[in-house]
Steps between C-alpha positions, in 0.01 A plus 500: 500500500817619671509868589770733366652513847527121516647487149785721619620213722840380378509162329858453625671523164251298297450789259871502412517134406425551132246222469495527121880499472589278201831405662299288745413258218799266469338174389172337405309411821348196327805315363787710648642573153691827461403533135193722466381800300279802563138427414307825532315636801180428691355783709835675469685196644777364270452141386755250374498176302734209563681360197518153654151427638313762292312622807450867585564662836545832675659625820172414679524131407528274808450792738214514750306733269539269199163481315361778720279758330595764756804727439823432688453826691189361673692185595783710645254687720334176607833345607586820686170491688558135590837581656320774696268234644187634331187286487349358183204735538731802517692383190173436317368851571833676441582334166146447370528122480265236639555317828544173309768655279676643805495155663666328204748784451602471866576131462692554178710759683549267797599218267779720364616583853510130580724432198728801549554443873549124483800401714729234358694415818541634852850463638747561785267579791121471488244608760167317488171577675208257495143627465155336489216625281153361437412378153283753318251465214428871475312581178436136412150401393566131568669508841511156667274446799757317717696698762789708370843363580801690629796568273863498611699796370864607511634856491876505449779748437872444438818704543497586127161678523313215331147419613302177484136505612270210422250246637633147496263267682133450583355394838806315637878541482650328195875450491481399133320822406743708705801342329345523153363856517721678756826316565560446128527879464790521746858481375723224645651576843245769580458568873133512610373705793141394566226651718142407582477126436668200664494286185699760309731559797591131506549501123723809528700343785576192288586719199738719702715213625865558401413852382651807664264767629527788246644828619271766358260773606193309385222491759153356531356853481514503119305178455248618762459815294415283199239314705348829621483623139312184406254547787446862397423385145251243630329770707489746209352246257262342757664163442643329191370190325746214547531436126628856447725509806830434320445797269430742786817388678698654213352838594610448861850410381541808281375730775755357745794508259456873443309733729502771231326286241626576151230412249737569210699192606204278413439659159870491416522130588191422292649663190858383554372147560259499206611154382341353812123467512349739754154487347232283661153463352195597704356152439808346664457723805137388522603131488756526782444236765615478858855413603626161382605330822 
């Protein structure tokens, strides 16, 4: 378990969020109706019943700890330890949970980060850096015997502090995949500054025709910093299975948006955004397959 000294570490405002604040409940998370009544308590957590769909819910419904038997306090500490870069073994020992539980909790937390940090569109001026990684089947009991292929990845950053990091192709360059997965997330008339790959440089050159070079203080240093953060994460975790890669990239994105990571931001977004499903079942995590391209 955590020592008293470790428990004195600040949770960056999480304690002041008022996680049982009734004002957070504005509508039924199942049918979105605003007509509901109080319906008692369960383990001191207020419950409600919807007048439209007749289903019950609480402030924990659709959160990452939905259906969890552990108290919210344990989840808060787990999320804090994850942002500190602690290993699953450390979290297991500190919070008295099993390694398997810590594994699934980590991926539920990462799934939330992926949703909360999703970028709609990059605009104005975008820096892109290309990076190769080898396909990984870490932790898989049925890893294929054929040689692992290389994955094409993009790390990008725009003048509005938006970040887009994702793999988009396997083995060879695919213009269709690049346009579908990367270029579709750029606003019209966005100027692209590309580094590290001739295919992308040619694509950027054609895109930038008739566009003026933006006048801003944006430099390639920021997107290189994002790439270095990703490499540090890969080193710390001893590699990441390809099927979980997209979730881990959300952790890289949050760390680069704010150096002084504010964990309360995540909890606040989860509760303010309760009508959106943040919960993912452990069975769904187990059934995740590799990237679909």
